[in-house]
Structure formats: structure tokens, C-alpha cells
FIVEXVO-830989 format. One record per residue (C-alpha): residue number from 1; chain; x, y, z. Coordinates in nm, 3 decimals, always signed. Layout:
BEGIN
<NUM 'A' <X Y Z>>
...
This chain:
BEGIN
<1 'A' <-2.312 -17.303 +4.011>>
<2 'A' <-2.540 -17.307 +4.290>>
<3 'A' <-2.316 -17.124 +4.515>>
<4 'A' <-2.245 -16.854 +4.229>>
<5 'A' <-2.629 -16.811 +4.172>>
<6 'A' <-2.719 -16.799 +4.554>>
<7 'A' <-2.470 -16.514 +4.567>>
<8 'A' <-2.591 -16.345 +4.258>>
<9 'A' <-2.946 -16.375 +4.419>>
<10 'A' <-2.846 -16.240 +4.703>>
<11 'A' <-2.697 -15.940 +4.561>>
<12 'A' <-2.991 -15.865 +4.352>>
<13 'A' <-3.222 -15.905 +4.595>>
<14 'A' <-3.361 -15.564 +4.619>>
<15 'A' <-3.357 -15.549 +4.234>>
<16 'A' <-3.509 -15.840 +4.129>>
<17 'A' <-3.850 -15.705 +4.308>>
<18 'A' <-3.801 -15.375 +4.110>>
<19 'A' <-3.751 -15.533 +3.799>>
<20 'A' <-4.151 -15.601 +3.682>>
<21 'A' <-4.165 -15.213 +3.774>>
<22 'A' <-3.866 -15.060 +3.612>>
<23 'A' <-3.849 -15.348 +3.299>>
<24 'A' <-4.205 -15.298 +3.265>>
<25 'A' <-4.212 -15.070 +2.942>>
<26 'A' <-3.833 -15.199 +2.787>>
<27 'A' <-3.742 -15.530 +2.877>>
<28 'A' <-3.518 -15.803 +2.754>>
<29 'A' <-3.647 -16.141 +2.600>>
<30 'A' <-3.388 -16.395 +2.605>>
<31 'A' <-3.376 -16.661 +2.317>>
<32 'A' <-3.195 -16.922 +2.181>>
<33 'A' <-3.208 -16.764 +1.829>>
<34 'A' <-3.363 -17.093 +1.639>>
<35 'A' <-3.523 -17.022 +1.329>>
<36 'A' <-3.888 -17.125 +1.523>>
<37 'A' <-4.225 -16.943 +1.465>>
<38 'A' <-4.212 -16.698 +1.761>>
<39 'A' <-3.912 -16.564 +1.583>>
<40 'A' <-4.196 -16.397 +1.370>>
<41 'A' <-4.286 -16.162 +1.662>>
<42 'A' <-3.917 -15.994 +1.669>>
<43 'A' <-3.995 -15.869 +1.315>>
<44 'A' <-4.289 -15.681 +1.386>>
<45 'A' <-4.421 -15.458 +1.635>>
<46 'A' <-4.721 -15.674 +1.741>>
<47 'A' <-4.549 -15.788 +2.013>>
<48 'A' <-4.502 -15.435 +2.171>>
<49 'A' <-4.864 -15.285 +2.063>>
<50 'A' <-5.008 -15.575 +2.262>>
<51 'A' <-4.814 -15.553 +2.578>>
<52 'A' <-4.690 -15.208 +2.586>>
<53 'A' <-4.317 -15.322 +2.636>>
<54 'A' <-4.031 -15.194 +2.428>>
<55 'A' <-3.859 -15.497 +2.354>>
<56 'A' <-3.494 -15.622 +2.322>>
<57 'A' <-3.471 -15.939 +2.182>>
<58 'A' <-3.139 -16.115 +2.296>>
<59 'A' <-2.983 -16.386 +2.193>>
<60 'A' <-2.809 -16.672 +2.447>>
<61 'A' <-2.573 -16.950 +2.334>>
<62 'A' <-2.641 -17.156 +2.645>>
<63 'A' <-2.901 -17.193 +2.941>>
<64 'A' <-2.667 -17.126 +3.181>>
<65 'A' <-2.593 -16.778 +3.026>>
<66 'A' <-2.969 -16.731 +3.038>>
<67 'A' <-2.963 -16.791 +3.420>>
<68 'A' <-2.702 -16.567 +3.522>>
<69 'A' <-2.901 -16.310 +3.315>>
<70 'A' <-3.189 -16.379 +3.495>>
<71 'A' <-3.036 -16.363 +3.828>>
<72 'A' <-2.849 -16.054 +3.805>>
<73 'A' <-3.224 -15.924 +3.690>>
<74 'A' <-3.084 -15.843 +3.359>>
<75 'A' <-3.337 -16.026 +3.135>>
<76 'A' <-3.698 -16.104 +3.340>>
<77 'A' <-3.836 -16.330 +3.018>>
<78 'A' <-3.652 -16.625 +2.814>>
<79 'A' <-3.651 -16.919 +2.666>>
<80 'A' <-3.490 -17.163 +2.847>>
<81 'A' <-3.405 -17.564 +2.819>>
<82 'A' <-3.535 -17.814 +3.081>>
<83 'A' <-3.185 -17.906 +3.228>>
<84 'A' <-3.105 -17.546 +3.276>>
<85 'A' <-3.441 -17.535 +3.486>>
<86 'A' <-3.396 -17.809 +3.698>>
<87 'A' <-3.040 -17.586 +3.710>>
<88 'A' <-3.152 -17.256 +3.783>>
<89 'A' <-3.481 -17.388 +4.014>>
<90 'A' <-3.203 -17.604 +4.236>>
<91 'A' <-3.031 -17.300 +4.278>>
<92 'A' <-3.346 -17.116 +4.386>>
<93 'A' <-3.384 -16.851 +4.110>>
<94 'A' <-3.659 -16.699 +4.127>>
<95 'A' <-3.876 -16.780 +3.759>>
<96 'A' <-4.166 -16.931 +3.707>>
<97 'A' <-4.214 -17.169 +3.407>>
<98 'A' <-4.516 -17.061 +3.223>>
<99 'A' <-4.506 -17.190 +2.878>>
<100 'A' <-4.317 -17.452 +2.618>>
<101 'A' <-4.156 -17.275 +2.380>>
<102 'A' <-4.123 -17.596 +2.193>>
<103 'A' <-4.044 -17.976 +2.258>>
<104 'A' <-3.712 -18.100 +2.136>>
<105 'A' <-3.693 -18.384 +1.876>>
<106 'A' <-3.388 -18.415 +1.577>>
<107 'A' <-3.345 -18.039 +1.615>>
<108 'A' <-3.111 -18.126 +1.859>>
<109 'A' <-2.840 -18.443 +1.763>>
<110 'A' <-2.567 -18.633 +1.787>>
<111 'A' <-2.332 -18.550 +1.505>>
<112 'A' <-1.967 -18.784 +1.435>>
<113 'A' <-1.735 -18.721 +1.179>>
<114 'A' <-1.771 -18.901 +0.889>>
<115 'A' <-1.386 -19.059 +1.000>>
<116 'A' <-1.468 -19.105 +1.336>>
<117 'A' <-1.566 -19.449 +1.309>>
<118 'A' <-1.865 -19.362 +1.523>>
<119 'A' <-2.196 -19.516 +1.420>>
<120 'A' <-2.399 -19.571 +1.756>>
<121 'A' <-2.357 -19.417 +2.095>>
<122 'A' <-2.170 -19.725 +2.192>>
<123 'A' <-1.876 -19.612 +1.943>>
<124 'A' <-1.847 -19.288 +2.194>>
<125 'A' <-1.602 -19.444 +2.421>>
<126 'A' <-1.251 -19.286 +2.361>>
<127 'A' <-1.338 -19.057 +2.152>>
<128 'A' <-1.404 -18.641 +2.208>>
<129 'A' <-1.743 -18.508 +2.183>>
<130 'A' <-1.820 -18.158 +2.242>>
<131 'A' <-2.158 -18.027 +2.369>>
<132 'A' <-2.283 -17.678 +2.567>>
<133 'A' <-2.231 -17.784 +2.969>>
<134 'A' <-2.521 -17.753 +3.107>>
<135 'A' <-2.740 -17.737 +2.814>>
<136 'A' <-3.029 -17.973 +2.722>>
<137 'A' <-2.808 -18.077 +2.432>>
<138 'A' <-2.555 -18.167 +2.734>>
<139 'A' <-2.861 -18.367 +2.905>>
<140 'A' <-2.926 -18.567 +2.634>>
<141 'A' <-2.612 -18.692 +2.563>>
<142 'A' <-2.569 -18.810 +2.935>>
<143 'A' <-2.909 -19.010 +2.939>>
<144 'A' <-2.768 -19.183 +2.605>>
<145 'A' <-2.457 -19.305 +2.786>>
<146 'A' <-2.669 -19.383 +3.106>>
<147 'A' <-2.884 -19.582 +2.884>>
<148 'A' <-2.623 -19.783 +2.666>>
<149 'A' <-2.444 -19.828 +3.009>>
<150 'A' <-2.127 -19.608 +2.955>>
<151 'A' <-1.955 -19.427 +3.201>>
<152 'A' <-1.900 -19.018 +3.180>>
<153 'A' <-1.517 -19.111 +3.206>>
<154 'A' <-1.510 -19.334 +2.918>>
<155 'A' <-1.588 -19.034 +2.676>>
<156 'A' <-1.392 -18.754 +2.623>>
<157 'A' <-1.649 -18.487 +2.665>>
<158 'A' <-1.566 -18.113 +2.613>>
<159 'A' <-1.754 -17.840 +2.686>>
<160 'A' <-1.807 -17.563 +2.389>>
<161 'A' <-2.051 -17.285 +2.281>>
<162 'A' <-2.233 -17.368 +1.934>>
<163 'A' <-2.002 -17.110 +1.799>>
<164 'A' <-1.654 -17.281 +1.918>>
<165 'A' <-1.782 -17.616 +1.838>>
<166 'A' <-1.834 -17.552 +1.498>>
<167 'A' <-1.455 -17.404 +1.503>>
<168 'A' <-1.341 -17.742 +1.640>>
<169 'A' <-1.540 -17.924 +1.377>>
<170 'A' <-1.376 -17.745 +1.117>>
<171 'A' <-0.993 -17.776 +1.290>>
<172 'A' <-1.028 -18.161 +1.357>>
<173 'A' <-0.988 -18.127 +1.686>>
<174 'A' <-1.353 -18.327 +1.806>>
<175 'A' <-1.495 -18.624 +1.682>>
<176 'A' <-1.837 -18.591 +1.712>>
<177 'A' <-2.099 -18.292 +1.889>>
<178 'A' <-2.418 -18.298 +2.042>>
<179 'A' <-2.552 -17.947 +1.891>>
<180 'A' <-2.875 -17.785 +1.815>>
<181 'A' <-2.892 -17.549 +1.462>>
<182 'A' <-2.809 -17.392 +1.310>>
<183 'A' <-2.428 -17.564 +1.394>>
<184 'A' <-2.603 -17.901 +1.349>>
<185 'A' <-2.676 -17.843 +0.964>>
<186 'A' <-2.313 -17.694 +0.932>>
<187 'A' <-2.116 -17.967 +1.051>>
<188 'A' <-2.321 -18.224 +0.939>>
<189 'A' <-2.200 -18.126 +0.555>>
<190 'A' <-1.873 -18.320 +0.645>>
<191 'A' <-2.050 -18.524 +0.967>>
<192 'A' <-2.276 -18.823 +1.012>>
<193 'A' <-2.600 -18.839 +1.209>>
<194 'A' <-2.628 -19.071 +1.480>>
<195 'A' <-2.889 -19.016 +1.677>>
<196 'A' <-3.128 -18.746 +1.790>>
<197 'A' <-3.310 -18.631 +2.121>>
<198 'A' <-3.608 -18.782 +1.983>>
<199 'A' <-3.453 -19.108 +2.061>>
<200 'A' <-3.350 -18.998 +2.415>>
<201 'A' <-3.658 -18.848 +2.504>>
<202 'A' <-3.791 -19.231 +2.432>>
<203 'A' <-3.569 -19.358 +2.639>>
<204 'A' <-3.682 -19.165 +2.908>>
<205 'A' <-3.483 -18.832 +2.906>>
<206 'A' <-3.714 -18.587 +2.698>>
<207 'A' <-3.611 -18.207 +2.675>>
<208 'A' <-3.754 -17.893 +2.576>>
<209 'A' <-3.705 -17.545 +2.594>>
<210 'A' <-3.994 -17.385 +2.803>>
<211 'A' <-4.056 -17.008 +2.839>>
<212 'A' <-4.012 -16.855 +3.181>>
<213 'A' <-4.061 -16.553 +3.368>>
<214 'A' <-3.940 -16.363 +3.688>>
<215 'A' <-4.175 -16.416 +3.951>>
<216 'A' <-4.221 -16.086 +4.066>>
<217 'A' <-4.234 -15.961 +3.744>>
<218 'A' <-4.494 -16.190 +3.644>>
<219 'A' <-4.680 -16.076 +3.938>>
<220 'A' <-4.676 -15.714 +3.839>>
<221 'A' <-4.734 -15.784 +3.489>>
<222 'A' <-5.019 -16.054 +3.477>>
<223 'A' <-5.178 -15.905 +3.145>>
<224 'A' <-4.934 -15.854 +2.988>>
<225 'A' <-4.765 -16.191 +3.035>>
<226 'A' <-5.112 -16.360 +2.894>>
<227 'A' <-5.043 -16.131 +2.606>>
<228 'A' <-4.683 -16.223 +2.520>>
<229 'A' <-4.805 -16.604 +2.524>>
<230 'A' <-5.120 -16.507 +2.317>>
<231 'A' <-4.881 -16.386 +2.060>>
<232 'A' <-4.634 -16.720 +2.066>>
<233 'A' <-4.974 -16.914 +2.076>>
<234 'A' <-5.088 -16.732 +1.768>>
<235 'A' <-4.765 -16.756 +1.560>>
<236 'A' <-4.701 -17.113 +1.677>>
<237 'A' <-5.057 -17.186 +1.541>>
<238 'A' <-5.001 -17.057 +1.193>>
<239 'A' <-4.737 -17.302 +1.126>>
<240 'A' <-4.957 -17.575 +1.292>>
<241 'A' <-5.233 -17.492 +1.065>>
<242 'A' <-5.031 -17.588 +0.773>>
<243 'A' <-4.658 -17.690 +0.809>>
<244 'A' <-4.625 -17.820 +0.421>>
<245 'A' <-4.684 -17.428 +0.321>>
<246 'A' <-4.364 -17.301 +0.504>>
<247 'A' <-4.134 -17.381 +0.234>>
<248 'A' <-3.777 -17.206 +0.146>>
<249 'A' <-3.936 -16.867 -0.039>>
<250 'A' <-4.231 -16.847 +0.197>>
<251 'A' <-4.272 -16.512 +0.317>>
<252 'A' <-4.292 -16.690 +0.684>>
<253 'A' <-3.979 -16.852 +0.567>>
<254 'A' <-3.784 -16.620 +0.458>>
<255 'A' <-3.840 -16.391 +0.738>>
<256 'A' <-3.700 -16.654 +1.010>>
<257 'A' <-3.403 -16.668 +0.796>>
<258 'A' <-3.343 -16.269 +0.843>>
<259 'A' <-3.423 -16.249 +1.183>>
<260 'A' <-3.168 -16.543 +1.249>>
<261 'A' <-2.930 -16.557 +1.036>>
<262 'A' <-3.057 -16.964 +0.855>>
<263 'A' <-3.031 -17.031 +0.557>>
<264 'A' <-3.357 -17.056 +0.426>>
<265 'A' <-3.321 -17.349 +0.257>>
<266 'A' <-3.300 -17.557 +0.582>>
<267 'A' <-3.555 -17.404 +0.798>>
<268 'A' <-3.828 -17.619 +0.689>>
<269 'A' <-3.614 -17.895 +0.815>>
<270 'A' <-3.492 -17.732 +1.115>>
<271 'A' <-3.863 -17.665 +1.212>>
<272 'A' <-3.955 -18.057 +1.169>>
<273 'A' <-3.701 -18.117 +1.422>>
<274 'A' <-3.945 -17.920 +1.702>>
<275 'A' <-4.290 -18.022 +1.843>>
<276 'A' <-4.495 -17.703 +1.905>>
<277 'A' <-4.814 -17.747 +2.148>>
<278 'A' <-5.096 -17.501 +2.125>>
<279 'A' <-5.114 -17.312 +2.443>>
<280 'A' <-5.465 -17.510 +2.515>>
<281 'A' <-5.289 -17.825 +2.518>>
<282 'A' <-4.958 -17.685 +2.730>>
<283 'A' <-5.232 -17.583 +2.997>>
<284 'A' <-5.360 -17.934 +3.060>>
<285 'A' <-5.246 -18.176 +3.303>>
<286 'A' <-4.999 -18.376 +3.074>>
<287 'A' <-4.767 -18.090 +3.028>>
<288 'A' <-4.755 -17.787 +3.271>>
<289 'A' <-4.999 -17.999 +3.501>>
<290 'A' <-4.694 -18.227 +3.537>>
<291 'A' <-4.414 -18.050 +3.479>>
<292 'A' <-4.297 -18.001 +3.804>>
<293 'A' <-4.256 -18.370 +3.907>>
<294 'A' <-4.039 -18.368 +3.557>>
<295 'A' <-3.888 -18.121 +3.671>>
<296 'A' <-3.745 -18.283 +3.985>>
<297 'A' <-3.655 -18.608 +3.784>>
<298 'A' <-3.444 -18.389 +3.570>>
<299 'A' <-3.286 -18.212 +3.871>>
<300 'A' <-3.217 -18.543 +4.044>>
<301 'A' <-3.031 -18.703 +3.711>>
<302 'A' <-2.820 -18.410 +3.688>>
<303 'A' <-2.745 -18.440 +4.124>>
<304 'A' <-2.651 -18.772 +3.989>>
<305 'A' <-2.433 -18.697 +3.726>>
<306 'A' <-2.243 -18.444 +3.970>>
<307 'A' <-2.385 -18.122 +3.780>>
<308 'A' <-2.597 -17.981 +4.077>>
<309 'A' <-2.546 -17.986 +4.432>>
<310 'A' <-2.870 -18.098 +4.576>>
<311 'A' <-3.205 -18.110 +4.443>>
<312 'A' <-3.529 -17.957 +4.606>>
<313 'A' <-3.837 -18.229 +4.775>>
<314 'A' <-4.107 -18.028 +4.543>>
<315 'A' <-4.076 -17.789 +4.222>>
<316 'A' <-4.409 -17.702 +4.173>>
<317 'A' <-4.365 -17.310 +4.294>>
<318 'A' <-4.121 -17.287 +3.989>>
<319 'A' <-4.422 -17.418 +3.744>>
<320 'A' <-4.733 -17.137 +3.656>>
<321 'A' <-5.020 -17.278 +3.433>>
<322 'A' <-5.249 -16.985 +3.495>>
<323 'A' <-5.069 -16.754 +3.229>>
<324 'A' <-5.152 -17.040 +2.968>>
<325 'A' <-5.487 -17.111 +3.068>>
<326 'A' <-5.562 -16.774 +2.996>>
<327 'A' <-5.373 -16.696 +2.670>>
<328 'A' <-5.549 -17.007 +2.541>>
<329 'A' <-5.870 -16.822 +2.604>>
């Protein structure tokens, strides 16, 4: 991954600096398709009016796909999970973490087949577990194994994209999966919840989805980046003001379901699996202010697990809280 990314970056070096200008009016915003409040932005022209952008919303199955798209210059702004952020930064990708989209809890969980004999992480020995490689779910799985003292080699970990996990589950070829919505809800119909990312976070392996932006693009468009974060903060605030009002028949949930293809009946439960942070809170020391050392911890874990070749001494260049601070005003 590291060598491939550096090659892509060298080939895209000339175009990356032009991305800010070339895509200033028409840009692709990457996301993972979760029915979270920010998806409301894709259902109206409010964000386009606030930024002047012509926006294409592009769904990605995994963070590794986002990294490749950003390395090529195709995507300049996207959601990206905490472990892929560490992977991309360690490889020298020119991006900055500017905000948190969400903090992951039970929205990503280990689900086991009811007939698999898996009731805890300790029961994964000798079992086949599917997970999108390089994702936050993968990081949570590796963290859970480490916490329980189980060697990776003792578990048959199979890398699959979410849709492939759903298909493999239906075919009975996997015993368990660590996955997010909506596949999580689908396999729960014939599976059992074992553990969520909220527990692995308590064990010292927190995960989140962040908003990352190409640095050159952000430098060229600071006011528009702030406008984008203000819009994200607004819709998150709508949910935080009264989560109980976001029921299956509420206008907001119906809009999220239509935008993402999720079942409206499942959306309220999915939302409960995330924590959404006000921009004013994000800009403080507890979150963006201390993000760089936390990225380093994640990177060092991934290096120890053989997922990346090397880590950096300092990840401060990959975090910029100034846009969130401005958006909170």
C-alpha cells in the first residue's frame, strides 16, 4: 500500500495542486453511505448554495478506496475512517483531518452466525471472520483479538467488501463478520451480536469517521471548507437537539432512508450506534487538539500488526482544527 500510494502521488503531484482550482466549482464528496444526519445535505441544494460547488456525492465501500481516490486527485473531500487516516498519513498522502463525521460505537460490531458457537471474542479461534481490510472495523477486530490475547494467525480473517460479506453470509461460508450498517442489520436477522466498537474503544482502540480534505484544495478554498463544516454542524445539531424525534416516520429519517437505501425502521437504531459531536466541541483539545498523537498510536498499532511499513514521528501536519473552530463561530 505504501509503495503504491507514493507512486500514485508522484504521478498526481502536478494535478493535485490544480485540483483546488479545477474542482472548486464541481467536486466529488466521498462518503460511506451510512444513514447519518450529514446525508441530509445530499437531499437539498443548500450546501451547493453555501459553497458555490456543483457536488457529486460518491459512496465508497472502504477507506482504502477513498485513499486511492484522493491519491489520484479524483476526490478532494471525503469521510475517512480513523485507521485508514493513519494508513494514508503514514504513506504521505497530502490531506488534513478537519473534523469528525462521527465517533463509532455499536454502528460497527462483530456479528456471529447463531450456529457458529461464537459467543465471545475468545470463541473466534479457528473460525472464519470477514471484515473489510484496512477499515475501522478491521482495526476494532485486531484490537479485540489483542486485548483477549488471541493471535491473528489463530483466526481465519477474510478481507471482504460489505456487499460481499452479505453474500458470503447468505452462502454460509463465514462464521462471523465485523461490519457496519446496513449489512450489519441484514446479517443480524440470522446472527447474534457479540461485541461493538464501543467496547473495543473502552479497551483502548477507539474508532471514528473523519472528514479529510486535500491540503492544496483547502488552502485555496478556506471559506468554502468552513461553509461545508457549518452545514454538517447544522444537520448534526438538528439530530442532537432531539434524537427521540427521529423516528421511522419522521421526515428526517425518511429522507436519510431515501438517500442511502436503508430501511426507515432501522435508521433510528443505526443512529444510536454513533456519537455526533458539535463543531465547537470538536475544535477543542479533547478531539482535534489531541488527534495527531492518537493517529500515531493507531499507526504504530497497524505497523505492529504488519498493515503498514513505517510510521512517522509526528502526525501534526495531518490535522487542522482551524476550519472546525471557524465553523463553530
